[in-house]
py3Dmol code that shows the C-alpha trace and the ligand (Angstrom):
import py3Dmol

protein = """\
ATOM      1  CA  MET A   1      -8.640  -2.228 -18.303  1.00  0.00           C
ATOM      2  CA  THR A   2     -10.401   1.001 -19.709  1.00  0.00           C
ATOM      3  CA  GLU A   3     -12.136   3.039 -17.465  1.00  0.00           C
ATOM      4  CA  PRO A   4     -15.255   0.881 -16.165  1.00  0.00           C
ATOM      5  CA  ASP A   5     -18.616   2.180 -16.279  1.00  0.00           C
ATOM      6  CA  ILE A   6     -21.157   2.146 -13.851  1.00  0.00           C
ATOM      7  CA  GLU A   7     -23.309  -0.308 -15.249  1.00  0.00           C
ATOM      8  CA  LEU A   8     -20.360  -2.757 -15.684  1.00  0.00           C
ATOM      9  CA  LEU A   9     -19.364  -2.102 -11.540  1.00  0.00           C
ATOM     10  CA  ASN A  10     -23.275  -2.763 -10.802  1.00  0.00           C
ATOM     11  CA  SER A  11     -23.038  -6.217 -12.531  1.00  0.00           C
ATOM     12  CA  PHE A  12     -20.471  -7.360  -9.918  1.00  0.00           C
ATOM     13  CA  VAL A  13     -21.840 -11.017  -8.675  1.00  0.00           C
ATOM     14  CA  LEU A  14     -20.224 -11.971  -5.263  1.00  0.00           C
ATOM     15  CA  SER A  15     -18.911 -15.400  -4.793  1.00  0.00           C
ATOM     16  CA  GLU A  16     -16.800 -14.950  -1.628  1.00  0.00           C
ATOM     17  CA  CYS A  17     -16.053 -12.389   1.110  1.00  0.00           C
ATOM     18  CA  LEU A  18     -12.345 -12.527   1.335  1.00  0.00           C
ATOM     19  CA  GLN A  19     -11.867 -10.296   4.330  1.00  0.00           C
ATOM     20  CA  ASN A  20     -14.180  -8.163   6.779  1.00  0.00           C
ATOM     21  CA  SER A  21     -12.198  -5.942   8.858  1.00  0.00           C
ATOM     22  CA  VAL A  22     -14.464  -4.198  11.652  1.00  0.00           C
ATOM     23  CA  SER A  23     -11.592  -2.038  13.032  1.00  0.00           C
ATOM     24  CA  GLU A  24     -10.498  -0.805   9.500  1.00  0.00           C
ATOM     25  CA  LYS A  25     -14.084  -0.672   8.391  1.00  0.00           C
ATOM     26  CA  ARG A  26     -13.271  -2.556   5.081  1.00  0.00           C
ATOM     27  CA  VAL A  27     -14.607  -5.354   3.231  1.00  0.00           C
ATOM     28  CA  ILE A  28     -12.767  -7.141   0.393  1.00  0.00           C
ATOM     29  CA  LEU A  29     -15.169  -9.038  -1.781  1.00  0.00           C
ATOM     30  CA  LEU A  30     -14.411 -11.723  -4.350  1.00  0.00           C
ATOM     31  CA  GLY A  31     -16.873 -11.851  -7.389  1.00  0.00           C
ATOM     32  CA  LYS A  32     -17.202 -11.615 -11.084  1.00  0.00           C
ATOM     33  CA  ILE A  33     -17.752  -8.874 -13.493  1.00  0.00           C
ATOM     34  CA  LEU A  34     -18.689 -10.102 -17.213  1.00  0.00           C
ATOM     35  CA  ASP A  35     -17.181 -13.578 -16.117  1.00  0.00           C
ATOM     36  CA  GLN A  36     -13.849 -12.046 -15.160  1.00  0.00           C
ATOM     37  CA  LYS A  37     -12.811 -12.705 -11.657  1.00  0.00           C
ATOM     38  CA  THR A  38     -12.902  -9.340  -9.768  1.00  0.00           C
ATOM     39  CA  ILE A  39     -11.700  -8.187  -6.268  1.00  0.00           C
ATOM     40  CA  LEU A  40     -14.010  -5.261  -4.918  1.00  0.00           C
ATOM     41  CA  ILE A  41     -12.349  -3.455  -1.784  1.00  0.00           C
ATOM     42  CA  LEU A  42     -15.006  -1.093  -0.174  1.00  0.00           C
ATOM     43  CA  GLU A  43     -13.738   1.224   2.900  1.00  0.00           C
ATOM     44  CA  LYS A  44     -15.316   3.872   5.074  1.00  0.00           C
ATOM     45  CA  THR A  45     -13.429   7.227   4.479  1.00  0.00           C
ATOM     46  CA  PRO A  46     -12.145   9.070   7.707  1.00  0.00           C
ATOM     47  CA  PHE A  47     -14.158  11.982   8.646  1.00  0.00           C
ATOM     48  CA  GLN A  48     -13.032  15.503   7.476  1.00  0.00           C
ATOM     49  CA  ILE A  49     -13.444  18.055   9.918  1.00  0.00           C
ATOM     50  CA  ASN A  50     -12.868  21.576   9.002  1.00  0.00           C
ATOM     51  CA  GLY A  51     -12.915  23.193  12.286  1.00  0.00           C
ATOM     52  CA  GLY A  52     -13.659  27.014  13.427  1.00  0.00           C
ATOM     53  CA  ALA A  53     -16.748  28.950  12.260  1.00  0.00           C
ATOM     54  CA  HIS A  54     -17.089  26.845   8.930  1.00  0.00           C
ATOM     55  CA  PHE A  55     -17.956  23.838  10.896  1.00  0.00           C
ATOM     56  CA  SER A  56     -21.693  22.783  10.720  1.00  0.00           C
ATOM     57  CA  ILE A  57     -23.049  19.618  11.830  1.00  0.00           C
ATOM     58  CA  GLU A  58     -25.523  19.597   9.166  1.00  0.00           C
ATOM     59  CA  LYS A  59     -22.996  19.503   6.688  1.00  0.00           C
ATOM     60  CA  LEU A  60     -21.706  16.194   8.258  1.00  0.00           C
ATOM     61  CA  ILE A  61     -24.913  14.453   9.275  1.00  0.00           C
ATOM     62  CA  SER A  62     -28.075  14.276   7.445  1.00  0.00           C
ATOM     63  CA  ALA A  63     -30.323  12.377   9.843  1.00  0.00           C
ATOM     64  CA  TRP A  64     -30.409  11.008  13.510  1.00  0.00           C
ATOM     65  CA  LYS A  65     -32.307   8.159  15.101  1.00  0.00           C
ATOM     66  CA  LEU A  66     -32.240   7.524  18.974  1.00  0.00           C
ATOM     67  CA  LEU A  67     -31.024   4.131  19.877  1.00  0.00           C
ATOM     68  CA  GLU A  68     -30.965   4.784  23.657  1.00  0.00           C
ATOM     69  CA  GLN A  69     -30.787   7.262  26.443  1.00  0.00           C
ATOM     70  CA  ASN A  70     -29.579   7.101  30.132  1.00  0.00           C
ATOM     71  CA  ASP A  71     -28.768  10.009  32.270  1.00  0.00           C
ATOM     72  CA  ILE A  72     -26.521  12.186  30.533  1.00  0.00           C
ATOM     73  CA  TYR A  73     -25.692   9.696  27.619  1.00  0.00           C
ATOM     74  CA  SER A  74     -27.511   9.018  24.417  1.00  0.00           C
ATOM     75  CA  TRP A  75     -26.405   7.128  21.456  1.00  0.00           C
ATOM     76  CA  HIS A  76     -27.928   7.204  17.943  1.00  0.00           C
ATOM     77  CA  VAL A  77     -27.404   5.971  14.391  1.00  0.00           C
ATOM     78  CA  ALA A  78     -26.809   8.772  11.766  1.00  0.00           C
ATOM     79  CA  THR A  79     -26.764   8.886   8.035  1.00  0.00           C
ATOM     80  CA  LEU A  80     -23.985  11.034   6.673  1.00  0.00           C
ATOM     81  CA  LEU A  81     -24.308  13.731   4.132  1.00  0.00           C
ATOM     82  CA  GLN A  82     -22.019  12.792   1.510  1.00  0.00           C
ATOM     83  CA  SER A  83     -20.633  13.955  -2.107  1.00  0.00           C
ATOM     84  CA  PHE A  84     -17.620  13.218  -4.194  1.00  0.00           C
ATOM     85  CA  GLU A  85     -15.763  15.976  -2.680  1.00  0.00           C
ATOM     86  CA  ASN A  86     -16.693  14.388   0.737  1.00  0.00           C
ATOM     87  CA  PRO A  87     -17.349  10.818  -0.114  1.00  0.00           C
ATOM     88  CA  ALA A  88     -18.321   8.407   2.486  1.00  0.00           C
ATOM     89  CA  ALA A  89     -16.482   5.285   1.021  1.00  0.00           C
ATOM     90  CA  LYS A  90     -13.674   4.577  -1.522  1.00  0.00           C
ATOM     91  CA  ALA A  91     -13.786   1.512  -3.708  1.00  0.00           C
ATOM     92  CA  THR A  92     -10.942  -0.161  -5.409  1.00  0.00           C
ATOM     93  CA  ILE A  93     -11.262  -2.682  -8.148  1.00  0.00           C
ATOM     94  CA  ILE A  94      -8.910  -5.459  -9.631  1.00  0.00           C
ATOM     95  CA  VAL A  95     -10.266  -6.870 -12.759  1.00  0.00           C
ATOM     96  CA  PRO A  96      -9.194  -9.485 -13.930  1.00  0.00           C
ATOM     97  CA  ALA A  97      -7.814 -10.530 -10.527  1.00  0.00           C
ATOM     98  CA  THR A  98      -4.987 -13.110 -10.581  1.00  0.00           C
ATOM     99  CA  GLU A  99      -4.723 -16.000  -8.000  1.00  0.00           C
ATOM    100  CA  ALA A 100      -2.014 -14.222  -6.332  1.00  0.00           C
ATOM    101  CA  HIS A 101      -4.125 -10.954  -5.851  1.00  0.00           C
ATOM    102  CA  ILE A 102      -7.026 -13.326  -4.416  1.00  0.00           C
ATOM    103  CA  ARG A 103      -4.424 -15.154  -1.988  1.00  0.00           C
ATOM    104  CA  LYS A 104      -2.866 -11.888  -0.914  1.00  0.00           C
ATOM    105  CA  TYR A 105      -6.352 -10.631   0.109  1.00  0.00           C
ATOM    106  CA  ARG A 106      -8.028 -13.662   1.482  1.00  0.00           C
ATOM    107  CA  THR A 107      -7.960 -13.859   5.420  1.00  0.00           C
ATOM    108  CA  GLN A 108      -4.836 -15.958   6.509  1.00  0.00           C
ATOM    109  CA  LYS A 109      -2.399 -16.840   9.072  1.00  0.00           C
ATOM    110  CA  PHE A 110       0.757 -15.202   9.245  1.00  0.00           C
ATOM    111  CA  ARG A 111       4.254 -16.521   9.788  1.00  0.00           C
ATOM    112  CA  TYR A 112       7.260 -15.059  11.052  1.00  0.00           C
ATOM    113  CA  VAL A 113      10.399 -15.443   8.632  1.00  0.00           C
ATOM    114  CA  THR A 114      13.861 -15.232   9.320  1.00  0.00           C
ATOM    115  CA  GLU A 115      15.744 -14.507   6.218  1.00  0.00           C
ATOM    116  CA  THR A 116      19.447 -15.207   6.353  1.00  0.00           C
ATOM    117  CA  PRO A 117      21.740 -14.043   3.317  1.00  0.00           C
ATOM    118  CA  ALA A 118      21.745 -17.821   2.171  1.00  0.00           C
ATOM    119  CA  LEU A 119      18.025 -18.034   2.440  1.00  0.00           C
ATOM    120  CA  TYR A 120      17.682 -14.973   0.237  1.00  0.00           C
ATOM    121  CA  ASP A 121      20.197 -16.246  -2.425  1.00  0.00           C
ATOM    122  CA  ASN A 122      18.713 -19.681  -2.504  1.00  0.00           C
ATOM    123  CA  VAL A 123      15.090 -19.027  -2.263  1.00  0.00           C
ATOM    124  CA  VAL A 124      13.836 -15.335  -2.393  1.00  0.00           C
ATOM    125  CA  LYS A 125      16.182 -13.969  -4.927  1.00  0.00           C
ATOM    126  CA  PRO A 126      14.888 -16.548  -7.308  1.00  0.00           C
ATOM    127  CA  TYR A 127      11.506 -15.946  -6.377  1.00  0.00           C
ATOM    128  CA  ILE A 128      11.834 -12.095  -6.986  1.00  0.00           C
ATOM    129  CA  ASP A 129      13.154 -12.770 -10.432  1.00  0.00           C
ATOM    130  CA  THR A 130      10.029 -14.363 -11.344  1.00  0.00           C
ATOM    131  CA  GLN A 131       8.039 -11.366 -10.367  1.00  0.00           C
ATOM    132  CA  LYS A 132       9.121  -8.874 -12.908  1.00  0.00           C
ATOM    133  CA  GLY A 133       7.201  -8.225 -16.253  1.00  0.00           C
ATOM    134  CA  ASP A 134       3.472  -8.382 -16.395  1.00  0.00           C
ATOM    135  CA  ARG A 135       2.949  -8.187 -12.567  1.00  0.00           C
ATOM    136  CA  ILE A 136       4.450  -4.516 -12.486  1.00  0.00           C
ATOM    137  CA  GLN A 137       2.856  -3.571 -15.734  1.00  0.00           C
ATOM    138  CA  TRP A 138       0.982  -0.738 -13.627  1.00  0.00           C
ATOM    139  CA  VAL A 139       4.723   0.672 -12.639  1.00  0.00           C
ATOM    140  CA  TYR A 140       5.670   0.780 -16.409  1.00  0.00           C
ATOM    141  CA  ASN A 141       2.340   2.509 -17.116  1.00  0.00           C
ATOM    142  CA  ILE A 142       3.370   5.230 -14.617  1.00  0.00           C
ATOM    143  CA  LEU A 143       6.803   5.505 -15.700  1.00  0.00           C
ATOM    144  CA  PHE A 144       6.669   5.063 -19.662  1.00  0.00           C
ATOM    145  CA  HIS A 145       3.163   5.441 -20.990  1.00  0.00           C
ATOM    146  CA  GLY A 146       1.802   8.536 -19.111  1.00  0.00           C
ATOM    147  CA  LYS A 147      -0.688   6.537 -16.939  1.00  0.00           C
ATOM    148  CA  GLU A 148      -2.065   8.487 -13.986  1.00  0.00           C
ATOM    149  CA  ALA A 149      -0.182  11.614 -15.341  1.00  0.00           C
ATOM    150  CA  GLU A 150      -2.816  14.081 -14.338  1.00  0.00           C
ATOM    151  CA  SER A 151      -2.307  12.970 -10.724  1.00  0.00           C
ATOM    152  CA  VAL A 152       1.490  13.211 -10.755  1.00  0.00           C
ATOM    153  CA  ILE A 153       2.998  15.538  -8.097  1.00  0.00           C
ATOM    154  CA  TYR A 154       6.612  15.499  -9.209  1.00  0.00           C
ATOM    155  CA  HIS A 155       8.616  13.643 -11.901  1.00  0.00           C
ATOM    156  CA  ASP A 156      12.319  13.772 -12.019  1.00  0.00           C
ATOM    157  CA  LYS A 157      13.226  11.944 -15.499  1.00  0.00           C
ATOM    158  CA  ASP A 158      17.028  11.223 -14.838  1.00  0.00           C
ATOM    159  CA  PRO A 159      17.115   7.574 -15.515  1.00  0.00           C
ATOM    160  CA  GLU A 160      19.530   6.789 -12.498  1.00  0.00           C
ATOM    161  CA  SER A 161      18.312   9.153  -9.819  1.00  0.00           C
ATOM    162  CA  GLY A 162      14.970  10.285 -10.971  1.00  0.00           C
ATOM    163  CA  PHE A 163      11.522   9.031  -9.749  1.00  0.00           C
ATOM    164  CA  VAL A 164       7.757   9.907  -9.946  1.00  0.00           C
ATOM    165  CA  LEU A 165       5.947  10.995  -6.998  1.00  0.00           C
ATOM    166  CA  LEU A 166       1.907  10.481  -7.091  1.00  0.00           C
ATOM    167  CA  PRO A 167      -1.003   9.533  -5.059  1.00  0.00           C
ATOM    168  CA  ASP A 168      -1.043   5.957  -3.992  1.00  0.00           C
ATOM    169  CA  MET A 169      -4.126   3.681  -5.059  1.00  0.00           C
ATOM    170  CA  LYS A 170      -4.778   3.452  -1.415  1.00  0.00           C
ATOM    171  CA  TRP A 171      -5.403   7.204  -1.076  1.00  0.00           C
ATOM    172  CA  ASP A 172      -8.858   8.858  -1.658  1.00  0.00           C
ATOM    173  CA  LYS A 173      -7.123  12.087  -2.825  1.00  0.00           C
ATOM    174  CA  VAL A 174      -9.289  13.920  -0.081  1.00  0.00           C
ATOM    175  CA  SER A 175      -8.570  13.161   3.487  1.00  0.00           C
ATOM    176  CA  MET A 176      -5.510  14.654   4.495  1.00  0.00           C
ATOM    177  CA  ASP A 177      -5.263  12.731   7.580  1.00  0.00           C
ATOM    178  CA  ALA A 178      -5.045   9.587   5.239  1.00  0.00           C
ATOM    179  CA  LEU A 179      -2.505  11.008   2.859  1.00  0.00           C
ATOM    180  CA  TYR A 180      -0.754   8.322   1.044  1.00  0.00           C
ATOM    181  CA  LEU A 181       1.776   8.995  -1.875  1.00  0.00           C
ATOM    182  CA  ILE A 182       4.205   6.819  -3.438  1.00  0.00           C
ATOM    183  CA  ALA A 183       7.573   7.488  -5.020  1.00  0.00           C
ATOM    184  CA  ILE A 184       8.387   5.044  -7.918  1.00  0.00           C
ATOM    185  CA  VAL A 185      12.144   5.256  -9.021  1.00  0.00           C
ATOM    186  CA  ASN A 186      13.015   5.371 -12.630  1.00  0.00           C
ATOM    187  CA  ARG A 187      15.870   2.972 -12.499  1.00  0.00           C
ATOM    188  CA  MET A 188      15.047  -0.542 -13.125  1.00  0.00           C
ATOM    189  CA  ASP A 189      17.956  -2.396 -11.017  1.00  0.00           C
ATOM    190  CA  VAL A 190      16.585  -2.121  -7.575  1.00  0.00           C
ATOM    191  CA  ALA A 191      14.025  -4.793  -6.648  1.00  0.00           C
ATOM    192  CA  SER A 192      14.211  -4.492  -2.834  1.00  0.00           C
ATOM    193  CA  VAL A 193      16.027  -3.462  -0.104  1.00  0.00           C
ATOM    194  CA  ARG A 194      18.602  -6.364  -0.429  1.00  0.00           C
ATOM    195  CA  ASP A 195      19.767  -4.770  -3.608  1.00  0.00           C
ATOM    196  CA  LEU A 196      20.765  -1.449  -1.858  1.00  0.00           C
ATOM    197  CA  ASN A 197      24.509  -0.746  -0.837  1.00  0.00           C
ATOM    198  CA  GLU A 198      26.749   2.063  -0.612  1.00  0.00           C
ATOM    199  CA  SER A 199      26.614   2.797  -4.294  1.00  0.00           C
ATOM    200  CA  HIS A 200      23.031   3.805  -3.997  1.00  0.00           C
ATOM    201  CA  LEU A 201      23.433   6.225  -0.734  1.00  0.00           C
ATOM    202  CA  ALA A 202      23.548   9.431  -2.757  1.00  0.00           C
ATOM    203  CA  PHE A 203      20.327   8.020  -4.760  1.00  0.00           C
ATOM    204  CA  LEU A 204      18.535   7.332  -1.588  1.00  0.00           C
ATOM    205  CA  LYS A 205      19.532  10.507   0.164  1.00  0.00           C
ATOM    206  CA  ASN A 206      18.316  12.644  -2.686  1.00  0.00           C
ATOM    207  CA  LEU A 207      15.053  10.673  -3.021  1.00  0.00           C
ATOM    208  CA  ASN A 208      14.478  10.952   0.910  1.00  0.00           C
ATOM    209  CA  GLU A 209      15.164  14.622   0.884  1.00  0.00           C
ATOM    210  CA  VAL A 210      13.068  15.546  -2.291  1.00  0.00           C
ATOM    211  CA  VAL A 211       9.985  13.739  -1.707  1.00  0.00           C
ATOM    212  CA  LYS A 212       9.696  15.122   1.905  1.00  0.00           C
ATOM    213  CA  THR A 213      10.374  18.712   0.408  1.00  0.00           C
ATOM    214  CA  VAL A 214       7.941  18.342  -2.537  1.00  0.00           C
ATOM    215  CA  THR A 215       5.121  16.816  -0.341  1.00  0.00           C
ATOM    216  CA  VAL A 216       5.163  19.583   2.217  1.00  0.00           C
ATOM    217  CA  SER A 217       5.229  22.104  -0.461  1.00  0.00           C
ATOM    218  CA  LYS A 218       2.287  20.560  -2.180  1.00  0.00           C
ATOM    219  CA  PHE A 219       0.365  20.094   1.039  1.00  0.00           C
ATOM    220  CA  PRO A 220       1.128  22.765   3.360  1.00  0.00           C
ATOM    221  CA  ASP A 221      -0.878  21.587   6.041  1.00  0.00           C
ATOM    222  CA  LEU A 222       1.789  19.065   6.528  1.00  0.00           C
ATOM    223  CA  GLU A 223       5.227  19.469   8.012  1.00  0.00           C
ATOM    224  CA  ARG A 224       8.400  17.274   7.426  1.00  0.00           C
ATOM    225  CA  ASP A 225       7.886  15.593  10.866  1.00  0.00           C
ATOM    226  CA  GLN A 226       4.499  14.462   9.996  1.00  0.00           C
ATOM    227  CA  LEU A 227       5.391  12.219   7.123  1.00  0.00           C
ATOM    228  CA  ARG A 228       6.249   8.572   7.553  1.00  0.00           C
ATOM    229  CA  VAL A 229       8.512   7.704   4.757  1.00  0.00           C
ATOM    230  CA  PHE A 230       9.084   3.863   4.587  1.00  0.00           C
ATOM    231  CA  ILE A 231       9.687   0.898   2.152  1.00  0.00           C
ATOM    232  CA  HIS A 232       8.329  -2.664   2.524  1.00  0.00           C
ATOM    233  CA  TYR A 233      10.092  -5.879   2.721  1.00  0.00           C
ATOM    234  CA  GLN A 234       8.547  -7.948   1.405  1.00  0.00           C
ATOM    235  CA  PRO A 235       6.853  -5.625  -0.876  1.00  0.00           C
ATOM    236  CA  SER A 236       3.977  -6.750  -3.228  1.00  0.00           C
ATOM    237  CA  TYR A 237       5.933  -5.476  -6.211  1.00  0.00           C
ATOM    238  CA  TYR A 238       9.721  -5.591  -6.957  1.00  0.00           C
ATOM    239  CA  HIS A 239      10.491  -2.434  -8.569  1.00  0.00           C
ATOM    240  CA  PHE A 240      11.915   0.009  -5.969  1.00  0.00           C
ATOM    241  CA  HIS A 241       9.313   2.306  -4.520  1.00  0.00           C
ATOM    242  CA  VAL A 242       8.733   4.375  -1.289  1.00  0.00           C
ATOM    243  CA  HIS A 243       5.462   5.082   0.690  1.00  0.00           C
ATOM    244  CA  ILE A 244       5.118   8.447   1.993  1.00  0.00           C
ATOM    245  CA  VAL A 245       2.197   8.555   4.437  1.00  0.00           C
ATOM    246  CA  ASN A 246       0.717  11.198   6.835  1.00  0.00           C
ATOM    247  CA  ILE A 247       1.884  10.030  10.487  1.00  0.00           C
ATOM    248  CA  GLN A 248      -1.584  10.246  11.579  1.00  0.00           C
ATOM    249  CA  HIS A 249      -2.817   7.727   9.223  1.00  0.00           C
ATOM    250  CA  PRO A 250      -4.992   5.126  11.107  1.00  0.00           C
ATOM    251  CA  GLY A 251      -5.913   2.662   8.650  1.00  0.00           C
ATOM    252  CA  LEU A 252      -2.928   1.004   7.047  1.00  0.00           C
ATOM    253  CA  GLY A 253      -3.421  -2.615   8.250  1.00  0.00           C
ATOM    254  CA  SER A 254      -0.062  -4.343   8.513  1.00  0.00           C
ATOM    255  CA  GLY A 255       1.615  -2.012   6.199  1.00  0.00           C
ATOM    256  CA  ILE A 256       3.226  -0.033   8.880  1.00  0.00           C
ATOM    257  CA  ASN A 257       4.100  -3.034  11.263  1.00  0.00           C
ATOM    258  CA  ALA A 258       7.334  -4.135  12.406  1.00  0.00           C
ATOM    259  CA  GLY A 259       7.914  -6.916  10.181  1.00  0.00           C
ATOM    260  CA  LYS A 260       6.884  -5.250   7.018  1.00  0.00           C
ATOM    261  CA  ALA A 261       7.907  -1.536   7.062  1.00  0.00           C
ATOM    262  CA  ILE A 262      11.375  -0.071   7.175  1.00  0.00           C
ATOM    263  CA  LEU A 263      11.991   3.664   7.440  1.00  0.00           C
ATOM    264  CA  LEU A 264      13.860   4.987   4.630  1.00  0.00           C
ATOM    265  CA  ASP A 265      16.019   6.890   7.244  1.00  0.00           C
ATOM    266  CA  ASP A 266      16.826   3.664   8.812  1.00  0.00           C
ATOM    267  CA  VAL A 267      17.745   2.163   5.434  1.00  0.00           C
ATOM    268  CA  ILE A 268      20.198   5.166   4.839  1.00  0.00           C
ATOM    269  CA  GLY A 269      21.529   5.028   8.201  1.00  0.00           C
ATOM    270  CA  ASN A 270      22.195   1.177   8.158  1.00  0.00           C
ATOM    271  CA  ILE A 271      24.058   1.320   4.906  1.00  0.00           C
ATOM    272  CA  GLU A 272      26.242   4.499   6.248  1.00  0.00           C
ATOM    273  CA  LEU A 273      27.152   2.370   9.105  1.00  0.00           C
ATOM    274  CA  VAL A 274      27.877  -0.815   7.144  1.00  0.00           C
ATOM    275  CA  LEU A 275      28.213  -0.476   3.525  1.00  0.00           C
ATOM    276  CA  ASP A 276      26.772  -3.979   2.652  1.00  0.00           C
ATOM    277  CA  TYR A 277      24.448  -3.951   5.493  1.00  0.00           C
ATOM    278  CA  TYR A 278      21.337  -5.347   3.407  1.00  0.00           C
ATOM    279  CA  GLN A 279      23.621  -8.104   1.664  1.00  0.00           C
ATOM    280  CA  ARG A 280      24.967  -9.126   5.304  1.00  0.00           C
ATOM    281  CA  ARG A 281      22.094  -9.130   7.492  1.00  0.00           C
ATOM    282  CA  THR A 282      19.514 -11.472   8.351  1.00  0.00           C
ATOM    283  CA  LEU A 283      16.199  -9.788   7.918  1.00  0.00           C
ATOM    284  CA  SER A 284      13.152 -10.592   9.694  1.00  0.00           C
ATOM    285  CA  TYR A 285       9.473 -10.351   8.541  1.00  0.00           C
ATOM    286  CA  VAL A 286       6.004 -11.475   8.329  1.00  0.00           C
ATOM    287  CA  LEU A 287       4.320 -13.442   5.415  1.00  0.00           C
ATOM    288  CA  GLY A 288       0.931 -14.647   4.946  1.00  0.00           C
ATOM    289  CA  GLU A 289       0.719 -18.664   4.715  1.00  0.00           C
ATOM    290  CA  ASN A 290      -1.079 -17.933   1.380  1.00  0.00           C
ATOM    291  CA  HIS A 291       2.045 -16.238  -0.158  1.00  0.00           C
ATOM    292  CA  ASP A 292       3.868 -18.129  -2.735  1.00  0.00           C
ATOM    293  CA  LEU A 293       7.200 -17.022  -1.074  1.00  0.00           C
ATOM    294  CA  TRP A 294       6.029 -18.555   2.259  1.00  0.00           C
ATOM    295  CA  LYS A 295       5.444 -21.860   0.461  1.00  0.00           C
ATOM    296  CA  LEU A 296       9.129 -21.809  -1.011  1.00  0.00           C
ATOM    297  CA  ILE A 297      10.532 -20.964   2.196  1.00  0.00           C
ATOM    298  CA  GLU A 298       8.575 -23.496   4.170  1.00  0.00           C
ATOM    299  CA  ALA A 299       9.670 -26.183   1.716  1.00  0.00           C
ATOM    300  CA  GLU A 300      13.498 -24.996   2.036  1.00  0.00           C
ATOM    301  CA  GLN A 301      13.029 -24.976   5.941  1.00  0.00           C
ATOM    302  CA  LYS A 302      11.091 -28.387   6.119  1.00  0.00           C
ATOM    303  CA  PRO A 303      12.217 -30.322   2.996  1.00  0.00           C
ATOM    304  CA  GLY A 304      10.265 -33.473   4.211  1.00  0.00           C
ATOM    305  CA  GLU A 305       6.905 -31.447   4.005  1.00  0.00           C
ATOM    306  CA  HIS A 306       7.507 -30.015   0.583  1.00  0.00           C
ATOM    307  CA  LYS A 307       4.073 -28.195  -0.678  1.00  0.00           C
ATOM    308  CA  LYS A 308       3.512 -27.540  -4.334  1.00  0.00           C
ATOM    309  CA  VAL A 309       3.218 -23.931  -5.279  1.00  0.00           C
ATOM    310  CA  GLU A 310       0.748 -23.383  -7.875  1.00  0.00           C
TER     311      GLU A 310
END
"""
ligand_1 = """\
29
LIG
P 4.053 -2.640 -1.931
O 5.050 -2.588 -0.885
O 4.745 -3.301 -3.107
O 2.816 -3.451 -1.622
O 3.523 -1.235 -2.385
P 1.490 -3.563 -0.555
O 1.677 -2.125 0.284
O 0.327 -3.515 -1.510
O 1.684 -4.633 0.182
C 2.901 -0.962 -3.462
C 1.999 0.171 -3.464
O 1.571 0.406 -4.686
C 0.797 -0.105 -2.658
O 0.864 1.128 -1.648
C -0.377 -0.052 -3.680
O -1.599 0.691 -2.936
C 0.266 0.943 -4.586
N -0.114 0.598 -5.957
C -0.498 -0.685 -6.421
N -0.949 -0.325 -7.712
C -1.398 -1.372 -8.528
C -1.170 1.212 -8.038
C -1.379 1.558 -9.110
O -1.890 1.162 -10.144
N -1.283 2.994 -8.961
C -1.042 3.607 -7.862
N -0.810 4.940 -7.959
N -0.485 3.102 -6.790
C -0.487 1.583 -6.966
"""
view = py3Dmol.view(width=600, height=400)
view.addModel(protein, "pdb")
view.setStyle({"model": 0}, {"cartoon": {"style": "trace"}})
view.addModel(ligand_1, "xyz")
view.setStyle({"model": 1}, {"stick": {}})
view.zoomTo()
view.show()
């Protein structure tokens, strides 16, 4: 999609609220723009407080209205002073949205999956093989077609050991407390943690070292031990990438939960201990019932109750 103009965005017609998270202050809407299915994610950004002498409440809040007062307590509603340098909300738009996107974001029940090496070979690996190509076009755009080039923080172009480090789509590029970067590797032969073994150790150690060094040099407010560097299993996109997030980050949803995130240091440590750790281990994780992979796993585990995957 080319850059969407404001009139186009304003033509969004709502059909369903897929998710409304009070704690994350985020709403995910499904609708249409010009007859194309569109997902609109709206989330409130964290406050940015630049302390000390420069702080002024008038730069933060434009108006107050008293709701109630009792003894030493009073509570109010307030309107925020906002600008593009200090935005009150971030919007993410996916258009045209596929059925897989819609299922991913629709409120759903979750299941705990115990993936043995046999389940991986029989069900998960064949599923992963179907997830390449168009679904990760955005990755190829970054690696090979200069997309998001103006945001790239670091690019080592070596086809084996190289990677590109840039802001993740989840980051508003402003709130340091919510800093969220992604490192996408150049090599095409690693779809997930299951593919990693001793032959990748030097590659992983270099990746881990360089992303931390480059991140703290680019963002001097942060130190190395203030970064959470992790991968997902299962990820949404099967081209190896690493998440680099400010450890303060409050609003990651299920993204840092046990059952989804694995620290890169742990991946390296595990492979150092057992060279084929990720080929031999049973791995446990959480999947939404809407996920195509869950339907395949459910059908394998309960063959009598086979459900068709659309
Ligand atoms: P994941 O672990 O595969 O999926 O991570 P999940 O975290 O969404 O479950 C993929 C990461 O890539 C996520 O953190 C996305 O926010 C990020 N991402 C996705 N897209 C389509 C883009 C994009 O086009 N540009 C950038 N910069 N990041 C993206």
